[in-house]
C-alpha positions in Angstrom: -26.2 4.5 -5.4 -26.6 8.1 -4.2 -26.9 7.0 -0.6 -23.6 5.0 -0.9 -21.8 8.0 -2.3 -23.1 10.1 0.6 -22.0 7.5 3.1 -18.5 7.4 1.4 -18.3 11.2 1.6 -19.3 11.4 5.2 -17.1 8.5 6.5 -14.0 9.0 4.3 -13.8 12.0 1.9 -14.9 14.8 4.3 -12.8 13.6 7.3 -9.7 13.3 5.2 -10.2 16.6 3.5 -10.8 18.4 6.8 -7.8 16.7 8.4 -5.6 17.7 5.5 -6.7 21.3 5.5 -6.2 21.5 9.3 -2.7 20.1 9.1 -1.9 22.4 6.2 -3.0 25.5 8.2 -1.5 24.6 11.5 1.8 22.9 10.7 4.8 25.2 10.5 5.6 26.4 7.1 2.2 25.7 5.6 3.8 23.1 3.3 1.2 20.9 1.6 3.6 18.0 1.2 4.4 18.0 4.9 0.6 17.9 5.6 0.2 14.9 3.3 3.1 13.1 5.1 1.7 13.7 8.6 -1.8 12.7 7.4 -0.4 9.5 6.0 1.4 8.7 9.2 -1.8 9.3 11.2 -3.7 6.9 8.9 -1.1 4.3 9.2 -1.1 4.6 13.0 -4.9 4.0 13.0 -4.5 0.9 10.8 -1.4 -0.3 12.7 -3.0 -3.3 14.5 -4.6 -4.6 11.3 -1.4 -4.2 9.3 0.6 -6.1 11.9 -1.7 -9.0 11.6 -1.6 -8.8 7.8 2.2 -8.8 7.8 2.4 -11.8 10.1 0.0 -13.7 7.9 1.9 -12.9 4.8 5.3 -13.9 6.3 4.0 -17.2 7.8 2.3 -18.1 4.5 5.5 -17.4 2.6 7.5 -19.6 5.0 4.9 -22.4 4.7 5.2 -22.5 0.9 7.5 -25.6 0.9 5.0 -27.5 3.1 2.0 -26.3 1.1 3.7 -27.5 -2.1 4.5 -30.8 -0.5 0.8 -31.3 0.4 -0.3 -30.3 -3.1 2.2 -32.8 -4.6 1.3 -35.6 -2.2 -2.4 -35.3 -2.6 -2.6 -33.9 -6.2 -5.1 -36.6 -7.1 -7.3 -36.2 -4.0 -8.5 -32.6 -3.8 -10.7 -33.3 -0.8 -7.8 -34.8 1.2 -5.5 -32.0 0.0 -8.0 -29.4 1.3 -8.2 -31.1 4.7 -4.5 -31.3 5.1 -4.1 -27.6 4.1 -6.7 -26.6 6.7 -4.9 -28.7 9.3 -1.6 -27.0 8.5 -3.2 -23.5 8.8 -4.8 -24.5 12.2 -1.5 -25.9 13.4 0.3 -22.6 12.5 -2.7 -20.6 13.9 -3.0 -18.4 10.7 -5.9 -17.3 8.5 -4.9 -17.8 4.8 -7.1 -14.7 4.0 -5.7 -12.7 6.9 -3.6 -10.5 4.7 -6.6 -9.4 2.5 -8.7 -7.4 5.0 -6.2 -4.5 5.5 -5.8 -4.2 1.7 -9.6 -4.0 1.2 -9.7 -1.3 3.9 -6.9 0.7 2.3 -8.6 0.7 -1.1 -11.5 3.1 -0.2 -9.1 5.3 1.7 -6.9 5.5 -1.4 -10.0 6.4 -3.6 -11.0 9.1 -1.1 -7.5 10.6 -1.0 -7.5 10.6 -4.8 -10.7 12.7 -4.8 -9.2 15.0 -2.1 -6.0 15.5 -4.1 -7.7 15.8 -7.5 -10.6 18.1 -6.8 -10.7 18.7 -3.0 -8.1 21.5 -3.3 -10.4 23.6 -5.5 -12.0 26.7 -3.8 -15.5 25.3 -4.6 -14.7 22.1 -2.6 -14.2 24.1 0.6 -18.0 23.8 1.2 -17.2 20.4 2.6 -15.2 21.8 5.5 -16.6 21.4 9.0 -17.8 24.5 10.8 -14.7 24.5 13.1 -12.3 24.4 10.1 -11.5 27.8 8.6 -11.4 28.2 4.8 -7.7 28.5 3.8 -8.5 30.1 0.5 -6.0 29.1 -2.2 -3.9 26.1 -1.2 -0.3 26.0 -2.4 0.1 22.4 -3.5 3.9 22.4 -3.8 6.2 20.2 -1.6 9.4 21.9 -0.5 8.8 24.4 -3.4 9.9 21.7 -5.9 7.1 19.2 -6.5 3.6 20.2 -7.5 1.5 17.6 -5.8 -1.7 18.5 -7.6 -0.2 17.5 -11.0 0.8 14.1 -12.5 4.2 13.3 -14.1 3.2 14.8 -17.4 0.8 17.6 -18.4 -0.3 18.7 -21.9 -0.2 22.4 -22.8 -1.8 22.6 -26.2 -0.2 19.8 -28.3 3.0 19.8 -26.3 3.6 17.2 -23.5 5.6 18.6 -20.6 7.5 16.2 -18.3 7.6 17.2 -14.7 10.9 15.6 -13.6 10.5 16.1 -9.8 7.1 14.3 -10.0 8.7 11.6 -12.2 11.5 11.0 -9.7 9.0 10.8 -6.9 7.0 8.1 -8.7 10.2 6.1 -9.5 11.1 6.2 -5.8 7.7 4.8 -5.0 8.5 1.8 -7.3 11.9 1.3 -5.7 10.5 1.3 -2.1 7.7 -1.0 -3.3 10.3 -3.4 -4.6 12.1 -3.5 -1.2 8.9 -4.0 0.7 7.8 -6.9 -1.5 11.3 -8.4 -1.3 11.1 -8.4 2.6 8.1 -10.8 2.5 9.5 -12.9 -0.3 11.0 -16.0 1.3 14.6 -17.1 0.5 14.2 -20.4 -1.2 16.6 -23.0 -2.5 16.9 -23.6 -6.2 14.3 -26.4 -5.9 11.3 -26.4 -3.6 10.5 -29.0 -1.0 9.4 -32.3 -2.5 10.4 -31.4 -6.0 13.0 -32.9 -8.3 15.5 -30.9 -10.3 13.3 -31.5 -13.4 10.2 -30.1 -11.8 10.0 -26.3 -12.0 9.1 -24.5 -8.8 6.2 -22.4 -10.2 5.5 -20.8 -6.9 9.1 -19.5 -6.7 8.9 -18.3 -10.3 5.6 -16.5 -9.7 7.0 -14.8 -6.5 10.0 -13.6 -8.5 7.8 -12.2 -11.3 5.6 -10.4 -8.8 8.6 -9.0 -7.0 9.3 -7.0 -10.2 5.7 -6.7 -11.5 4.3 -4.8 -8.5 6.8 -1.9 -8.6 6.4 -1.5 -12.3 2.6 -1.7 -12.1 2.7 0.9 -9.3 4.7 3.3 -11.4 2.3 2.8 -14.3 -0.7 3.5 -12.1 0.8 6.6 -10.4 2.1 8.1 -13.7 -1.2 9.9 -14.5 -2.4 10.5 -10.9 -1.6 13.6 -8.8 1.8 13.4 -7.3 0.2 13.7 -3.8 -0.9 10.1 -4.3 2.7 9.1 -5.0 3.9 10.9 -1.8 1.2 9.1 0.2 2.2 5.8 -1.3 5.9 6.2 -0.6 5.3 7.2 3.0 2.9 4.3 3.4 5.5 1.9 1.9 8.3 3.2 4.1 6.0 2.9 7.1 5.2 -0.7 6.1 8.9 -1.5 5.7 9.4 -0.3 9.3 6.5 -2.4 10.5 7.7 -5.5 8.7 11.2 -5.0 10.2 9.7 -4.8 13.7 7.4 -7.8 13.2 10.1 -10.0 11.7 12.6 -9.0 14.4 10.1 -9.9 17.1 9.3 -13.2 15.3 13.1 -14.0 15.1 13.5 -13.4 18.8 10.4 -15.5 19.6 11.7 -18.4 17.5 15.1 -18.2 19.1 13.5 -18.9 22.5 
């Protein structure tokens, strides 16, 4: 277990901490929030090829839902035949049904490492993890634009009193809003009834997609509420970057389909 932690620190925690400190020191204004934004963009640029593949897979799978439901309905009593038909559909469309999972699995350890950087990496004692060519900045001012303290969550307790940090709360709500629009972009526009279904048969896939459209943003707000606001800033920039990527991918796909 100790060796895994050491590998995690060497591969993710230390590089992210050092990159953040470098950006904080050399970007104009020495604004911690600006450093977080630039670091987020750099991470997204590194992951760009993987994310493009993931977005394409998600979009194609969403568009194939009517055909998938038709196969499931047609071969509902023959699971083996149903599986073969599904695989044939995936091969025909040249997609991997699990293609959208890999980028998400890669982003999870990055998010954990960033959480550790934002939670305890800003402390003076954590500066022992800096590389030899990175100078110790001393005390890091964790505010963004002089308004949001990125080292703190939405609420803090002073004694028995709970204090609400409204700039942090607004940031987290904005994360939920952008998450909603990102999810909505990959949610297919469906008719009232799915392919191969009668008006009496409920489209459970459509109902589930609609529930997830609202569940993910609310769940995101719930998760970020007690985390350092820097995670929320990272999340919102990541989501905006993803929206831009999705727009470009969908635009290229529309052009390709038109030809």
